[in-house]
C-alpha positions in Angstrom: 64.1 -10.4 12.9 62.6 -7.5 14.8 59.7 -5.4 13.5 60.5 -3.0 10.7 61.6 0.5 11.7 59.2 3.4 11.7 59.7 4.5 8.0 56.6 5.7 6.3 55.3 8.3 3.9 52.5 10.9 4.3 53.4 11.7 7.9 52.1 15.3 7.5 48.8 16.8 6.5 48.7 17.2 2.6 48.8 21.0 2.7 52.0 21.0 4.8 54.2 19.7 2.0 53.5 22.6 -0.3 54.3 25.1 2.5 57.4 23.2 3.7 59.0 23.1 0.2 58.0 26.5 -0.9 60.7 29.3 -1.2 62.7 29.6 2.0 63.2 33.3 1.2 60.1 34.8 -0.5 60.9 37.3 -3.2 60.8 41.1 -2.8 58.0 43.0 -4.4 58.7 46.3 -6.2 58.2 48.5 -3.1 60.4 46.4 -0.9 63.1 46.2 -3.7 63.1 50.0 -4.0 63.5 50.4 -0.3 66.3 47.9 -0.1 68.1 49.4 -3.1 68.0 52.8 -1.4 70.2 51.3 1.4 73.2 50.8 -1.0 76.0 53.3 -0.6 77.2 52.7 -4.2 80.8 52.5 -3.1 83.4 53.5 -5.6 85.7 50.5 -4.8 82.8 48.3 -3.8 84.1 45.4 -1.6 81.0 43.4 -2.6 82.2 43.2 -6.2 85.6 41.8 -5.1 83.7 39.2 -2.9 81.7 37.9 -5.9 83.5 35.1 -7.7 81.9 36.1 -11.0 82.6 39.8 -10.5 79.0 41.2 -10.8 79.0 45.0 -10.6 76.6 45.0 -7.7 76.3 48.7 -7.2 75.5 49.1 -10.9 72.7 46.6 -10.9 71.3 48.0 -7.6 71.3 51.5 -9.2 69.3 50.0 -12.1 66.6 48.8 -9.6 66.6 52.1 -7.8 65.9 54.0 -11.0 63.3 51.4 -12.1 65.6 50.2 -14.9 65.1 46.6 -13.9 65.9 45.1 -17.3 69.2 47.0 -17.2 69.8 45.6 -13.8 69.2 42.1 -14.9 71.5 42.5 -17.9 74.2 43.8 -15.6 73.9 40.6 -13.6 73.6 38.1 -16.4 76.5 39.6 -18.4 78.8 38.6 -15.5 76.9 35.5 -14.4 74.5 33.8 -16.8 73.0 31.8 -13.9 72.6 34.8 -11.7 69.0 33.8 -11.0 70.1 30.5 -9.4 72.9 32.2 -7.6 70.5 34.7 -6.1 68.8 31.7 -4.5 71.7 29.4 -3.5 74.8 31.5 -3.0 76.1 31.9 0.5 75.8 35.6 0.3 76.4 36.0 4.0 80.1 35.1 3.4 80.4 36.6 -0.1 78.9 39.9 -1.3 76.7 40.6 1.8 79.5 39.6 4.1 81.7 42.2 2.5 79.0 44.9 2.4 80.0 48.1 4.2 76.7 48.1 6.1 77.6 44.7 7.6 80.6 46.2 9.4 78.7 49.4 10.3 75.4 48.0 11.6 75.5 44.2 11.1 72.7 44.5 8.5 74.0 44.3 4.9 72.0 45.3 1.9 70.0 42.3 0.8 72.0 41.8 -2.4 70.8 38.2 -3.0 67.1 39.2 -2.9 67.7 42.2 -5.1 69.6 40.1 -7.6 66.6 37.7 -7.6 64.2 40.5 -8.0 66.0 41.7 -11.2 66.6 38.3 -12.8 63.0 37.1 -12.0 61.7 40.3 -13.6 63.4 39.3 -16.9 62.5 35.6 -16.7 58.9 36.3 -16.0 58.7 38.3 -19.2 60.4 35.5 -21.1 62.9 38.0 -22.6 66.0 36.8 -24.4 68.5 39.7 -24.4 71.5 37.8 -25.8 72.4 37.2 -29.5 75.0 35.1 -31.2 78.0 36.4 -33.2 78.4 35.1 -36.8 79.1 31.4 -36.9 82.8 30.4 -36.7 82.2 26.9 -38.0 83.9 25.5 -34.8 82.2 22.8 -32.7 82.8 22.2 -29.0 81.6 19.3 -26.8 80.7 20.1 -23.3 80.4 17.1 -21.0 78.0 17.9 -18.2 75.0 20.2 -18.1 75.5 21.6 -14.6 76.5 25.2 -13.8 80.0 25.0 -15.2 79.0 23.3 -18.4 76.0 25.5 -19.1 78.0 28.7 -18.4 80.7 27.6 -20.7 78.2 26.5 -23.4 76.4 29.9 -23.3 79.6 31.9 -23.5 80.8 29.9 -26.5 77.5 30.1 -28.3 77.6 33.9 -27.9 80.9 33.9 -29.7 79.5 32.0 -32.6 80.7 28.5 -31.9 78.3 25.5 -32.1 78.1 23.6 -28.8 76.8 20.1 -28.0 76.2 19.5 -24.3 76.2 15.9 -23.2 74.4 15.1 -20.0 74.0 11.7 -18.4 70.8 12.5 -16.5 67.4 13.1 -18.0 67.5 16.9 -17.5 70.1 19.7 -17.6 70.8 21.9 -14.6 73.2 19.7 -12.5 73.1 20.4 -8.8 70.5 23.2 -9.3 68.1 20.6 -10.6 69.2 17.5 -8.6 71.3 18.4 -5.6 70.0 21.6 -3.9 67.4 21.6 -1.2 63.9 22.0 -2.8 63.1 25.0 -0.7 66.1 26.9 -2.1 65.4 26.4 -5.8 61.6 25.9 -6.0 58.8 26.0 -8.6 60.9 24.3 -11.4 63.2 27.4 -11.6 66.2 25.3 -12.6 64.5 24.2 -15.8 63.4 27.7 -16.6 67.0 28.8 -16.3 68.2 25.9 -18.5 65.6 26.9 -21.2 66.8 30.6 -21.0 70.4 29.6 -21.5 69.6 27.3 -24.5 67.3 30.0 -25.9 70.3 31.9 -27.3 70.6 29.2 -30.0 73.7 27.2 -31.1 73.5 24.8 -28.2 72.2 21.3 -28.5 71.5 19.5 -25.2 71.7 15.7 -25.5 70.5 14.0 -22.3 71.0 10.4 -21.3 74.5 10.4 -22.7 77.3 9.3 -20.3 81.0 9.6 -20.7 82.7 6.2 -20.7 79.4 4.4 -21.5 77.9 6.2 -24.5 80.8 8.4 -25.6 84.6 8.4 -25.0 87.0 11.3 -24.8 89.1 10.0 -27.7 86.1 10.1 -30.0 85.0 13.5 -28.8 88.5 14.9 -29.5 88.3 13.6 -33.0 84.7 14.8 -33.7 85.0 18.3 -32.0 87.4 21.1 -32.1 87.6 21.4 -28.3 86.1 19.6 -25.3 85.1 21.0 -21.9 84.7 18.5 -19.0 82.2 19.5 -16.4 81.3 16.1 -15.1 80.9 16.9 -11.4 81.6 14.4 -8.7 79.8 11.1 -9.0 80.9 9.1 -5.9 80.2 9.6 -2.2 82.8 9.2 0.5 82.2 6.1 2.7 82.0 6.1 6.5 84.2 3.0 6.6 82.7 1.6 9.7 81.0 -1.7 10.5 77.3 -1.8 9.6 77.5 0.7 6.7 75.8 -1.9 4.5 72.7 -2.1 6.6 69.3 -1.1 5.1 68.4 2.5 5.8 72.0 3.8 5.4 71.8 6.1 2.5 73.8 8.7 0.5 72.3 12.1 1.2 72.8 13.3 -2.4 70.7 10.4 -3.7 67.8 11.1 -1.4 67.9 14.8 -2.2 67.8 14.0 -5.9 64.8 11.7 -5.3 63.1 14.3 -3.2 63.6 17.1 -5.8 62.3 14.9 -8.6 59.3 13.6 -6.7 56.0 15.0 -8.0 54.3 14.1 -4.7 56.7 14.7 -1.8 54.1 13.1 0.6 54.9 9.8 -1.1 58.5 9.8 -0.1 59.3 7.5 2.8 61.1 9.0 5.8 62.1 7.8 9.2 61.1 9.0 12.6 64.7 9.1 13.9 67.2 10.5 11.4 71.0 10.8 11.9 73.1 12.8 9.4 76.9 12.4 9.4 78.7 15.4 8.0 79.1 19.2 8.4 78.5 20.7 5.0 75.6 22.2 3.1 74.5 18.8 2.0 74.2 17.7 5.6 72.1 20.8 6.4 69.9 20.3 3.3 69.1 16.6 4.0 68.5 17.3 7.7 66.1 20.2 7.1 64.2 18.4 4.4 63.7 15.2 6.3 62.3 17.4 9.2 60.0 19.1 6.7 58.9 15.6 5.5 57.8 14.8 9.0 60.8 13.2 10.8 60.5 13.7 14.5 64.1 13.6 15.6 66.9 14.8 13.3 70.5 15.0 14.4 73.5 16.2 12.5 76.8 14.8 14.0 80.1 16.4 13.0 83.5 15.3 14.0 84.9 18.8 14.7 83.5 22.1 16.1 81.0 24.5 14.6 83.7 26.8 13.3 85.2 24.0 11.2 81.8 23.1 9.6 81.8 24.0 5.9 78.1 24.9 6.2 77.9 28.5 7.0 76.7 29.9 10.3 73.5 31.0 8.4 72.9 27.4 7.2 73.5 26.0 10.7 70.9 28.5 12.0 68.4 27.4 9.4 68.8 23.8 10.5 68.3 24.7 14.2 65.3 26.9 13.4 63.8 23.8 11.7 64.2 21.7 14.8 67.5 20.0 13.7 69.9 19.2 16.5 73.6 19.6 15.8 76.2 17.7 17.8 79.9 18.4 17.4 83.1 16.6 18.3 81.9 13.0 17.6 82.5 10.5 14.8 80.7 7.2 14.0 82.4 4.0 14.9 79.7 1.5 14.0 76.1 1.2 12.9 73.8 -1.2 14.8 70.9 -3.2 13.5 69.4 -6.5 12.6 69.3 -6.1 8.8 68.1 -2.5 9.1 69.9 0.2 10.9 68.6 0.9 14.5 71.2 3.0 16.0 74.6 4.6 15.5 77.5 4.4 18.0 79.6 7.5 18.1 82.9 8.2 19.8 83.7 11.7 21.2 86.6 13.4 19.5 89.1 16.0 20.5 92.3 17.6 19.1 95.5 16.1 20.4 98.6 18.0 21.3 99.6 18.3 17.7 96.2 19.6 16.7 95.1 16.4 15.0 91.7 14.9 15.4 91.7 12.0 17.9 89.1 9.8 19.6 88.6 9.9 23.4 87.5 6.3 23.8 84.1 7.5 25.3 81.1 6.6 23.2 77.3 7.3 23.0 74.4 5.9 20.9 71.8 7.7 18.8 68.6 5.8 17.7 68.2 5.9 14.0 65.9 4.3 11.5 67.6 6.2 8.7 71.3 7.3 8.5 72.5 9.7 5.8 76.1 10.0 4.7 77.0 13.6 3.9 80.8 13.6 4.2 81.7 14.8 0.7 81.8 13.6 -2.8 84.7 12.5 -5.0 85.7 11.8 -8.5 85.4 8.1 -9.1 87.2 6.1 -11.8 83.8 5.5 -13.4 83.4 9.2 -13.9 86.5 9.3 -16.1 86.0 5.9 -17.8 87.2 6.6 -21.3 88.7 9.9 -20.3 91.6 8.7 -18.3 93.9 8.4 -21.2 96.2 11.3 -20.5 94.0 13.5 -18.3 96.3 14.4 -15.4 94.8 14.2 -11.9 95.8 15.8 -8.7 94.3 15.7 -5.2 91.7 13.4 -6.7 90.5 15.9 -9.3 91.3 16.9 -12.8 94.4 19.1 -12.9 93.8 22.5 -14.7 95.6 25.8 -15.0 94.1 29.2 -14.4 92.2 29.0 -17.7 90.8 25.5 -17.2 93.3 23.9 -19.5 94.0 20.2 -18.8 97.1 18.1 -19.7 95.5 17.2 -23.0 95.6 19.7 -25.9 92.1 21.0 -26.7 90.6 19.6 -23.5 89.5 21.9 -20.7 87.7 21.3 -17.4 85.9 23.1 -14.6 83.4 22.8 -11.8 83.5 20.4 -8.9 85.5 17.8 -10.8 88.4 20.2 -11.4 91.1 21.1 -9.0 90.5 24.9 -9.0 91.4 27.3 -6.3 87.9 28.3 -5.2 85.3 26.6 -3.1 82.9 24.0 -4.5 80.1 26.6 -4.9 77.7 27.1 -7.8 79.0 30.6 -8.4 82.6 29.3 -8.6 81.6 26.6 -11.1 79.9 29.3 -13.2 83.1 31.4 -13.2 85.1 28.2 -14.1 82.9 27.7 -17.2 83.0 31.4 -18.2 86.8 31.5 -17.9 87.2 28.3 -19.7 85.0 29.5 -22.6 87.3 32.5 -23.0 90.3 30.2 -23.2 88.6 27.8 -25.6 87.7 30.7 -27.8 91.3 31.8 -27.9 92.4 28.2 -28.6 89.9 28.0 -31.5 90.7 31.3 -33.1 94.5 31.4 -32.6 
């Protein structure tokens, strides 16, 4: 067998890691926030509100900042989106609120809504204020399976209405993707846990970690013990490349590596290759590519089977990757991975659209050297995720079928987030709206 590939840890000077995984977008100070707030036109029929999946009244909270009523601004945000602090950091504002901003059309420079939202919510969090209170107890109990954005948003909204909520989370911490699946430079300084603590601070919510559906609890038991159940289990499986050599050492799921990186106390200890190939075109592909570069990888290439316009990663995310030295190659798909026990290279085939507009191979191939290959071609709901919950939960398009209120095919069982077949994109802000909407439906169900 040939020598081991160039995978090592501590490739950078110690001080580089803190800088590389600090906030990608530093927060605004008071002066900068006031200047930016003054740019808002405070539109009567503000298109930015319509573009926000949670319906935050953006002109209203910006007016609060402009008048130095920052607490009022934060409350305006959190009433609509209890995880507005995380969304200020991770939302693709360039295609949502800021993309709809009137100033974008006029001058190509929108109001920095995301940074203003962070300024207001951080102000509240830094002072450890808890502005929300519970209504009198209803005596009703709800089980929420999954402590990600959908589950936590649902739990908070139910607790406010006086219901008692038990959140069951299979991992060691709550937060979901905000804790485990987002690039460390987007949600830095343990913010995800601060937000979880803030949500739990209202009272009436018990978080039980290390509890997995199908292993420790079953849906039938939860339905007997609780008055309603909300499934926010996320997507636990990763799509396979389905090419020869996929089982070689060094071929990894991007989400698993991102989780390990986010949980690593010492990022310098995380092993990384010199030549990295990432297969995929979404935000996960961007996140793993940029972070391996920031860990010290020399050559990082994202390869996507279609063109840049078809990538689910936004143009802004693609630019972030390129500014970090990541190369993006389009119109190619992997056909086999080469190695002698450990991956050494990936063979790709150039692709094109045929006369019917379908993706097709050209027969022409090329090779990229790789000592690590990351799969970032999407996640899916696996049978294991629904073990113990598949008795009557209708599935469609590989996800849990729900109506507009998050109701499933089982009475008293609701669902939302990435595991549910909702109409929106798989974004944190959409998952939060799912949870908020389902909480309203659950409340109606419990008080009918």
